[in-house]
N, C-alpha and C positions, 0 to 999 in steps of 0.2 A: 740199350736203345729200345724203347718200348712205346707203342701207341696205347694210351690209357683209356681214351674214349673218342668216339667219332660223333660229331654233332652235325645234324642236318641244319641248313641255314634257311630261314624264311625272312624275306625282305618285306617290310610292312610300313604303312604310312604313320601309324600311331601305336604306341606300345600298350597303354592301359587296357583298352577293350580286348585286344588280342591276347595279352598276358592272362587276363582273367579266364578267357575261353580255354586256353591251353592248360592252365592250372587245373581247371575243372575236368577237362577231357582226360588228362593224364593222371589225375588224382594226386597231384603233388604240387608244392609251392615252388616258386622260382628259387633255385639254389644260388643264383647270383644275379645282380642287377646293378648297372652303372651307366653313366653318361660319359660321352666324349664330346664336350661342348665345342671344342675347337674345330671339329669336323661335322658337328650337327647330328650326331648319332646317339641313340639310347639303345642299350642291349640288355637282354635278360636270357638266362638259360633255364629251361623247364625240361627236366629229364634229359633226353638226347636231342632236344631242339634248341637252336640258338636263334632267338628273335632279334632282328636288327631293324630298328625303326628310325625313319628320317624322311626328309623330303626326297623327291625324285632326284634332284640335283646332288644331295648329300649321299644317296645310295648308289648313284651311277658308277663311281670308281670301284665299288665292291661287288656289284651284281655278277660279274664273271666268275667269282670265287664260288665253287660248288659245295664245299664242305669245310668243316674245321676239325682238325685232329689235335686232341690234347696229348702231349708227349712228355716224356720224362727229361729229355735233353735236346733243346734247340740246336746246340752246337754239334752234337753227334749226328742229328738228322741232317743238318746243313751239309756236313762233310759227306755223308752217305749219298744224299741227293745229287750233289754236284758231281760226285764220282760216277753216278749213274746217268749223267747227261741232263739233269733237270736245271732249270733256270731260276735263280732267286730273283723275284720281281721286286720285293720290298723286304727290308729288314736283314737280320733280326733287329727289332727295335723294342724299346720299353713301352708297355701298355699298362692300363690300370690293373690287370690281373697278373702281370709278369712280363714275359717277352713273347713276341710273335714274329712270324715271317710269312710272306705269301710266295708260293712256289708254282711255277709252271712245269708240270711233269713232261717227260719225253713224249707222251701221247697227246699233249695239248691241254689236258685238264688242269685247272687251277685250284689249289687248295691252300688253306691257311693252316699253319702249324703254330700251336700255342704251348708254352711251358709256363705253368702257373708258378707264382712265387711260393717259396717255402714259408709256411706260417710257423713262427717260433712259439 
């Protein structure tokens, strides 16, 4: 059970102008970019920043989530977190990058856990 990367989340109205700014600021291209049309969101990762773009209405259910942790095993983290008194708010569910879940920690903070699919 290992956290592979921690991503800061930025909620923004439009991806393209913001994406270009952060690519230039961090000196790197987006490592991943995809849309989730059924909920009206577009996401991109630049370095350790996860940009989440959409309307205020589309972003509203996600704004309370403070960070994203990329992990090696959703199932192991789910068992560990439940044992420690965390509440699984959503998931685990399939997402374009693999599987995720949203968790409320015992201290009240809300984080997303993501396990990326293995690329063969």
